[in-house]
C-alpha positions in Angstrom: 47.3 -22.8 15.7 47.6 -19.2 14.7 47.5 -20.3 11.0 44.2 -22.1 11.5 42.7 -19.1 13.1 44.0 -16.9 10.3 42.3 -19.2 7.6 39.1 -19.4 9.6 39.0 -15.7 9.7 39.8 -15.4 6.0 37.1 -18.0 5.4 34.4 -16.0 7.3 35.3 -12.8 5.4 35.2 -14.4 2.0 31.9 -16.2 2.8 30.3 -13.0 4.1 31.5 -11.2 1.0 30.2 -14.1 -1.3 27.0 -14.0 0.5 26.6 -10.3 0.1 27.5 -10.5 -3.6 24.9 -13.3 -4.2 22.2 -11.4 -2.4 23.1 -8.2 -4.3 23.1 -10.0 -7.6 19.7 -11.7 -6.6 18.2 -8.2 -5.8 19.5 -6.8 -8.9 17.7 -9.4 -11.0 14.5 -9.3 -8.9 14.4 -5.3 -9.0 14.9 -5.2 -12.7 11.8 -7.4 -13.0 9.9 -5.3 -10.5 10.7 -2.0 -12.0 9.6 -3.0 -15.5 6.1 -3.9 -14.3 3.6 -1.8 -16.1 2.2 -0.4 -12.9 5.5 1.4 -12.4 5.7 3.1 -15.8 5.3 6.5 -14.5 6.3 5.8 -10.9 9.2 6.9 -8.8 10.8 4.1 -6.7 13.3 4.6 -3.8 14.7 1.1 -2.5 17.5 0.6 -0.1 18.8 -2.5 1.6 21.7 -2.2 4.3 23.4 -4.9 6.2 22.2 -4.1 9.7 25.3 -5.4 11.2 28.1 -3.8 9.2 25.9 -0.8 7.7 27.2 -1.8 4.2 24.8 -0.9 1.3 23.8 -4.3 -0.2 21.6 -2.9 -2.8 20.2 0.6 -3.7 18.1 2.0 -6.6 16.9 5.6 -6.4 18.0 5.5 -2.9 19.0 9.3 -2.9 15.6 10.4 -4.3 13.2 12.1 -1.8 9.7 10.6 -1.9 6.4 10.7 0.0 6.8 8.2 2.7 3.2 7.7 4.0 3.2 5.9 7.4 6.8 4.5 7.0 7.8 8.1 8.4 6.6 6.9 11.7 9.8 4.7 12.0 11.9 7.8 12.0 9.5 9.8 14.4 9.3 6.8 16.9 13.2 6.4 16.8 13.7 10.0 17.5 11.2 10.1 20.4 12.8 7.0 22.0 16.4 8.4 21.7 15.6 12.0 22.9 12.8 11.3 25.4 13.7 7.8 26.7 11.6 4.7 26.5 10.3 5.3 30.1 9.2 8.8 29.5 5.6 9.6 30.4 3.2 12.7 30.0 1.6 14.4 32.8 -1.9 16.0 33.0 -2.6 18.4 35.8 -5.9 18.4 37.7 -6.2 21.7 39.7 -8.4 24.4 40.7 -8.6 28.2 41.0 -10.1 30.0 44.1 -10.7 28.2 47.3 -12.4 25.3 48.9 -14.8 26.0 51.9 -17.7 23.9 53.4 -17.7 21.4 50.5 -17.8 24.0 47.7 -15.1 24.9 45.3 -15.4 28.8 44.8 -13.6 28.7 41.4 -13.0 26.7 38.4 -11.9 23.0 38.1 -9.0 23.1 35.6 -7.7 20.1 33.6 -4.3 21.4 32.2 -3.0 19.2 29.4 0.5 18.3 28.8 0.4 16.8 25.5 -0.5 13.2 26.5 -1.9 11.4 23.4 -3.4 8.5 25.4 -5.7 10.5 27.9 -9.2 8.9 27.4 -7.7 6.2 25.0 -9.4 2.7 25.0 -6.0 1.0 24.4 -5.1 0.8 28.1 -7.3 0.1 31.0 -5.7 2.9 33.0 -6.3 5.6 30.3 -10.0 4.8 29.3 -12.4 7.8 29.8 -14.1 6.2 32.6 -10.9 5.6 34.5 -9.7 9.1 34.0 -13.0 10.6 35.0 -13.2 8.4 38.0 -9.9 9.4 39.3 -10.8 13.0 39.1 -14.1 12.3 40.9 -12.2 10.4 43.5 -9.9 13.3 44.4 -12.8 15.8 44.5 -14.6 13.4 47.0 -11.4 13.1 49.0 -11.4 16.9 49.3 -15.0 16.9 50.4 -16.0 19.0 47.3 -20.0 18.8 46.5 -20.4 21.6 44.5 -18.3 23.7 41.9 -19.2 27.4 41.8 -17.4 27.9 38.6 -16.7 26.1 35.3 -15.0 22.9 34.3 -12.1 24.3 32.2 -10.3 22.2 29.6 -6.9 23.9 29.4 -5.0 23.2 26.3 -2.8 26.5 26.4 0.6 24.7 26.7 0.6 24.7 22.9 -0.5 27.0 20.4 -3.7 26.7 18.4 -2.1 25.5 15.2 -3.4 22.0 15.7 -2.8 20.6 12.2 0.4 20.3 10.2 0.1 22.7 7.2 0.6 20.1 4.7 -2.4 18.0 5.5 -5.4 17.9 3.1 -9.0 19.0 3.6 -10.3 15.5 2.7 -8.3 14.0 5.5 -8.8 16.4 8.7 -12.4 15.7 9.5 -11.8 11.8 9.7 -10.4 10.0 12.6 -7.1 9.6 11.0 -6.7 13.2 10.5 -7.4 14.2 14.0 -5.6 17.4 15.1 -3.2 17.8 17.9 -3.8 19.4 21.3 -2.1 19.8 24.5 -5.3 18.3 26.0 -6.4 15.4 23.9 -9.4 13.1 24.7 -10.1 9.7 23.5 -7.6 10.0 20.7 -9.4 13.2 19.5 -12.2 11.3 17.8 -15.7 9.9 18.3 -17.9 7.3 16.5 -20.8 7.7 14.5 -23.3 4.7 13.8 -25.1 4.8 10.5 -28.1 3.0 9.1 -28.2 3.0 5.2 -31.6 3.2 3.4 -33.2 0.3 1.6 -32.5 1.8 -1.8 -29.1 2.9 -3.4 -29.0 6.7 -3.7 -31.2 7.5 -0.8 -30.1 9.1 2.4 -28.3 7.6 5.3 -29.4 7.9 8.9 -27.2 8.6 12.0 -28.4 6.1 14.5 -26.7 7.6 17.6 -27.0 11.4 16.9 -28.3 11.8 20.5 -25.0 10.8 22.0 -23.0 13.3 19.9 -21.6 16.4 21.7 -24.2 19.1 22.0 -21.9 21.7 20.7 -21.3 19.9 17.4 -23.7 20.3 14.5 -23.4 17.4 12.0 -24.6 18.2 8.4 -25.3 14.7 6.9 -25.3 14.5 3.1 -24.3 10.9 2.8 -26.2 8.7 0.5 -26.5 4.9 0.3 -23.9 3.2 -1.9 -24.2 0.1 -4.0 -23.6 -3.4 -2.6 -19.9 -4.1 -1.9 -19.0 -0.4 -2.2 -18.0 -0.1 1.4 -17.1 3.0 3.3 -16.5 6.2 1.1 -17.5 8.4 4.0 -15.7 11.6 4.3 -16.0 14.2 7.0 -15.2 17.9 6.6 -14.5 20.1 9.5 -11.8 22.5 10.7 -10.1 22.9 14.3 -12.2 24.6 16.9 -15.3 24.7 14.6 -18.7 23.2 15.8 -19.8 22.2 12.3 -19.2 19.0 10.6 -20.2 18.1 7.0 -20.5 14.3 6.0 -20.2 13.6 2.3 -20.0 10.5 0.2 -21.6 7.1 0.3 -22.2 4.3 2.9 -22.6 0.9 1.4 -26.0 -0.6 1.6 -24.7 -3.8 3.1 -22.0 -2.2 5.3 -22.1 -2.6 9.2 -19.4 -0.4 10.3 -19.1 2.6 12.8 -17.2 5.7 11.3 -14.7 7.6 13.4 -14.7 11.5 13.0 -12.1 13.9 14.3 -13.0 16.0 17.4 -12.6 19.6 16.2 -12.1 20.8 20.0 -10.9 18.0 22.3 -10.3 20.1 25.2 -13.9 21.2 25.1 -15.0 17.7 24.7 -13.2 16.5 27.7 -14.5 19.5 29.8 -18.1 18.5 28.7 -17.7 14.8 29.5 -16.2 15.5 32.9 -18.9 18.0 33.9 -21.6 15.3 32.8 -19.8 12.7 34.8 -19.6 14.8 37.9 -23.2 15.8 37.7 -24.1 12.0 37.6 -22.2 11.7 40.9 -23.9 14.7 42.5 -21.2 17.4 41.9 -22.7 20.3 40.1 -20.9 23.1 38.2 -21.9 26.2 36.4 -20.6 25.4 32.9 -17.8 23.9 30.8 -15.4 25.8 28.7 -11.7 25.8 27.4 -8.6 28.1 27.9 -9.3 29.3 24.3 -12.6 30.8 25.4 -11.8 31.9 29.0 -8.6 33.1 30.6 -7.6 30.5 33.2 -6.4 31.8 36.5 -3.5 30.3 38.6 -4.4 26.6 39.6 -3.9 24.8 42.8 -2.8 21.2 42.1 -5.2 18.5 43.1 -3.5 15.5 41.3 -1.4 14.5 38.3 -2.5 11.9 35.7 0.5 10.1 34.3 0.4 8.2 30.8 1.8 4.9 30.0 5.5 4.9 29.3 6.7 5.9 25.9 7.7 2.5 24.8 3.9 1.4 25.2 2.9 4.5 23.2 5.3 3.8 20.5 3.9 0.2 20.4 0.4 1.4 19.4 1.8 4.3 17.4 3.5 1.8 14.8 1.2 -1.2 15.3 -2.1 0.8 14.5 -0.5 3.7 12.7 -2.0 6.2 14.8 -1.3 9.6 13.2 -2.3 11.6 16.2 0.4 9.9 18.2 3.1 10.9 15.9 2.0 14.6 15.8 1.7 14.7 19.7 5.3 13.2 19.9 6.7 15.6 17.3 5.3 18.7 19.2 6.5 17.3 22.4 10.1 17.0 20.8 9.8 20.7 20.0 8.6 21.7 23.5 11.3 19.6 25.3 14.2 20.4 22.9 13.3 23.3 20.9 11.8 26.6 21.3 8.1 25.7 21.7 5.7 22.8 21.3 4.9 23.5 17.6 5.1 21.1 14.8 7.8 23.3 13.1 10.0 23.1 16.3 9.4 19.4 16.5 10.7 19.0 12.9 13.8 21.2 13.5 14.5 19.1 16.7 14.1 15.8 14.6 16.3 16.9 11.7 19.0 18.3 14.0 19.1 15.0 16.0 19.7 13.0 12.8 22.1 15.6 11.4 24.3 15.1 14.5 24.3 11.4 13.6 25.7 12.1 10.1 22.4 12.2 8.1 22.0 15.1 5.6 18.9 17.1 6.8 18.1 17.8 3.1 17.0 14.2 2.9 14.5 14.7 5.7 12.2 17.2 4.0 9.0 16.7 6.3 6.2 18.6 7.7 4.6 16.1 10.0 5.5 13.2 12.3 3.0 10.6 10.9 3.5 10.8 7.1 0.0 11.7 6.3 1.1 14.9 4.4 1.6 14.2 0.8 4.3 16.9 0.8 6.8 15.0 3.0 10.0 13.9 1.1 12.5 11.4 2.6 15.1 9.1 0.8 14.9 5.5 1.4 18.7 5.5 2.2 18.0 7.9 5.2 15.1 5.8 6.3 17.2 2.8 6.2 20.1 4.6 8.1 17.7 5.5 10.9 16.7 1.7 11.1 20.4 0.9 11.2 21.1 3.3 13.9 18.1 2.3 16.1 19.2 -1.4 16.1 22.4 -0.2 18.1 20.5 1.5 20.8 19.4 0.1 24.2 15.6 0.8 23.4 15.8 -1.2 20.3 13.8 -4.2 21.7 10.9 -1.8 22.4 11.3 -0.3 18.9 11.4 -3.6 17.2 8.5 -5.1 19.0 6.4 -2.0 17.9 6.7 -2.8 14.2 3.9 -4.8 12.7 4.2 -8.0 10.7 3.4 -8.1 7.0 4.1 -10.9 4.5 5.8 -12.6 7.5 8.2 -9.7 7.8 8.7 -7.2 10.7 8.1 -3.8 9.0 6.0 -0.8 9.0 3.7 -0.2 6.1 2.7 3.3 4.6 -0.3 4.1 2.5 -1.8 7.4 1.1 -2.9 8.3 -2.3 -0.6 6.9 -5.1 1.9 6.1 -2.3 2.9 2.5 -1.0 5.9 1.9 1.3 7.4 -0.6 3.6 10.5 -0.3 5.9 11.8 -2.7 8.5 14.1 -5.5 9.3 14.8 -9.2 8.1 17.5 -12.0 8.2 18.2 -13.1 4.7 18.3 -17.1 4.9 18.9 -16.7 8.8 22.4 -15.3 8.1 22.4 -11.9 6.9 20.8 -9.2 9.0 19.5 -6.5 6.9 17.2 -3.3 7.3 15.3 -1.9 4.2 13.2 0.8 3.0 11.0 0.5 -0.2 9.0 3.4 -1.2 6.8 4.0 -4.3 5.1 7.1 -5.5 2.6 7.6 -8.4 2.1 4.0 -9.4 -0.8 3.1 -11.5 -3.8 0.7 -11.1 -4.7 -1.3 -8.1 -3.1 -0.8 -4.7 -3.6 -4.5 -3.6 -1.9 -5.6 -6.8 0.9 -3.3 -6.4 1.4 -4.4 -2.7 1.6 -8.0 -3.8 4.4 -7.2 -6.3 6.3 -5.4 -3.5 5.9 -8.4 -1.3 7.4 -10.6 -4.3 10.3 -8.3 -4.3 10.8 -8.2 -0.6 10.6 -12.0 -0.4 14.1 -12.0 -1.6 15.0 -10.5 1.9 13.8 -13.5 3.8 
């Protein structure tokens, strides 16, 4: 009986080894063909495949080369957040006031103090929509019998410093919705939509249809022209944090029907403005709206707390829709909770220290943000695969795995910035060998769509 068990065990070991050898040989052949493609002549490729059960390296090429990750960096940021904060962690926003309430009058300011919640005013949950948030605040004021505010509506974002953007982000990105800056008090994912109407002739101007709905403190300089048929969206917004001026440049296709998202330069001010407007419509007046950057806030008496959805749900949308803002808010929160401050720099230090304690060389995590939008980020594919490997061992892994999108019938996160394409995720080879992988390409030539299809062909060997 013992002899049978011994031979069975030996058979399993040999079969597993043979399977790994076969897969390794298969990947070697496939990668040689892939890397010889003309689109990769001047490119840098970092590719790692690990057995996600044993942790053994199945295949690696350039696995120790640090490369720009694009949005695959989100796999590391989200894993770190789940590990340190816990999947049930929630953000809190305080609604309070200064002064005193007497005879239905608030003699002081109404203060909304942000706690870093990236979901406040987001449309992705029913409980977080702008209307829901504003109505909650209205309800608590009505409960207190407040009919007039002899003070200001203050958006308080003072919990974090004013460095709202990672230093490595580029000018062409930060005015657009995907380049929205962070804030202790976010609002509607720190973006707003503009509706355009192109001219009937190419080269002529483009009108903004909903300009009357824009925030009154913003000035939009529209320099857009109508693009050719099929040219699509080539609209770029240029603005800076806390400014009131936004330039629109580029082209909007003559046949395009698409709303364009722009970043909010001052989300705390936008939140204060919208709250004031909402209260006025419901017969509660106030003197003005402002932020803690403009006026000094006094000690606040707490009226209520607004709680975000749990972190596992935030991570789901973070990875599914690749929301850069969520990554930066999470990174700053890590700095606030486990570092010296809620800064991006302290968030990076916290992240690197966490993985160093798990045996990952921090020099392989040379990053400056949490979303991967910075072209200066440098991470090795081996390190990214090791993070995926570690995540699979954790109690929160089901939430993490669920958050990853599906591309090419594979559960993996994608990444795309200029001249960078990447994928990182999980698979089961022939339903037998569980693997995790990271494939990152920098400086490829030619079409992104063509390059992506070739990456899929390589990754098909992991199915």
